[in-house]
C-alpha positions, 0 to 999 in steps of 0.5 A, spaced: 816 670 577 821 674 571 820 670 563 828 669 563 828 666 571 823 661 569 825 659 563 832 658 566 830 654 571 825 650 566 830 649 561 835 646 569 829 642 569 827 640 562 832 641 558 835 635 556 829 633 553 831 638 548 834 637 541 840 639 541 840 644 537 835 648 541 839 647 548 845 649 545 841 655 542 837 656 549 844 655 553 846 662 549 841 665 549 839 665 558 845 662 561 851 665 557 846 671 556 847 672 548 843 676 543 840 672 536 846 676 532 850 673 535 847 666 536 845 667 528 853 668 527 855 661 532 850 656 530 851 658 522 843 659 521 838 666 521 837 671 526 830 669 524 832 661 525 835 663 532 828 667 534 824 661 531 829 655 536 828 660 543 821 660 542 819 654 540 824 651 545 821 655 551 814 654 549 816 646 549 819 647 557 812 650 559 808 644 556 813 639 559 812 643 566 804 642 565 804 635 563 809 633 569 810 639 573 817 638 577 820 644 578 813 645 582 813 639 586 821 640 586 819 647 590 814 643 593 819 639 596 824 644 598 819 649 602 818 642 606 824 641 608 824 648 611 818 647 615 821 641 618 828 644 619 824 650 623 820 646 626 826 641 628 829 648 631 824 650 635 824 643 638 830 643 640 830 650 643 824 648 647 827 641 650 831 640 655 831 632 654 838 630 651 835 625 646 830 629 644 835 635 641 839 630 639 834 628 635 831 635 633 839 637 631 838 630 626 832 632 622 835 638 622 841 636 619 838 631 615 833 636 611 838 642 610 843 636 607 836 634 603 836 641 600 844 640 598 
């Protein structure tokens, strides 16, 4: 996965654990796509200060994931829900029993709703 996308996703999971100033810098850099100079002007710090803050926050986000693994678990859960929905759909397609079809349809819809 591309680093920018990975940092942005990790920020979604762990951003609240960062200091407010770090949260703001990461948000402006990764989500708002501002340059270091633009962020420095906005935050009233040097360009080097912005760069240091970004690097420190990136390191923290990766450490949080290494220790907590929430993003990885989320991916496993999402894949499991997809597999459950596909299996329920196959059961629905291959069954002639109305009760089984109803249950398979319910399972497929429930798995889809849990992903939202």
